[in-house]
C-alpha positions in Angstrom: 21.2 -13.7 1.2 20.7 -11.5 4.3 23.1 -8.5 4.5 23.7 -7.3 8.1 24.2 -3.8 8.7 24.5 -3.1 12.4 21.4 -4.4 14.2 19.3 -4.2 11.1 19.1 -6.9 8.3 18.4 -6.4 4.6 17.0 -9.0 2.5 17.9 -9.2 -1.1 15.2 -9.2 -3.9 16.4 -12.7 -4.8 15.6 -14.2 -1.4 12.4 -12.4 -0.8 9.6 -15.0 -0.3 6.9 -12.4 -1.2 6.7 -10.6 -4.5 8.1 -7.1 -4.5 5.8 -4.2 -5.8 7.2 -4.3 -9.2 6.4 -7.9 -9.5 2.9 -7.8 -8.2 1.2 -7.1 -11.6 2.9 -9.9 -13.2 1.7 -12.1 -10.1 -1.8 -11.0 -10.6 -1.7 -11.6 -14.5 -0.2 -15.0 -13.9 -3.0 -15.8 -11.1 -5.7 -14.9 -13.5 -4.6 -17.2 -16.1 -5.0 -20.3 -13.9 -8.3 -22.1 -13.3 -7.6 -22.8 -9.7 -6.0 -20.2 -7.4 -4.2 -20.5 -4.0 -5.9 -18.8 -1.2 -3.1 -16.3 -1.0 -3.4 -15.5 -4.8 -7.3 -15.1 -4.4 -6.7 -12.9 -1.4 -4.2 -10.6 -3.4 -6.5 -10.3 -6.3 -9.4 -9.3 -4.0 -7.3 -7.2 -1.7 -8.5 -9.1 1.4 -6.7 -11.4 4.0 -6.4 -15.0 3.5 -8.8 -15.7 6.5 -11.4 -13.7 4.6 -11.1 -16.0 1.6 -11.6 -19.0 4.0 -14.7 -17.4 5.4 -16.2 -16.6 2.0 -15.7 -20.1 0.8 -17.4 -21.3 3.9 -20.2 -18.7 3.3 -20.6 -19.6 -0.3 -19.5 -16.3 -1.7 -16.5 -18.0 -3.4 -16.3 -21.6 -4.8 -13.3 -23.7 -3.8 -12.1 -27.3 -3.6 -9.7 -29.3 -1.4 -6.9 -30.9 -3.2 -4.3 -33.4 -1.6 -4.7 -33.7 2.0 -6.7 -30.4 2.5 -5.1 -27.7 0.5 -7.9 -25.3 -0.4 -7.8 -24.0 -4.1 -10.4 -21.3 -5.3 -12.0 -21.3 -8.6 -10.9 -18.4 -10.7 -14.3 -18.0 -12.1 -15.9 -17.4 -8.7 -13.3 -14.6 -8.1 -14.3 -13.1 -11.4 -17.9 -13.5 -10.8 -17.6 -11.8 -7.3 -15.8 -8.9 -8.8 -18.4 -8.5 -11.5 -21.4 -8.7 -9.0 -19.7 -5.9 -6.9 -19.1 -3.7 -10.0 -22.8 -4.1 -11.0 -23.9 -3.2 -7.4 -21.6 -0.3 -7.3 -22.3 1.3 -10.6 -26.0 0.3 -10.5 -25.9 -1.8 -13.7 -28.3 -4.5 -14.1 
């Protein structure tokens, strides 16, 4: 439902296609329980754009698979591994 106020429109929480800030932590928790993530979910977890996810899959930094007629899904474990490798690099752990 869109409420019109003058020339500006307000979108109610119920109709918002993107999760609102208070819903973000729940979305991250749900995404991390799945084996395969949508490109947008992986992008949100890594705080990068969807296009970066596509590029990283092409470069081999993330592992993904195509399902159906070409929808790309990212393996959750490859996201976890990428995060861990950057933590190790950043903090000098071996």
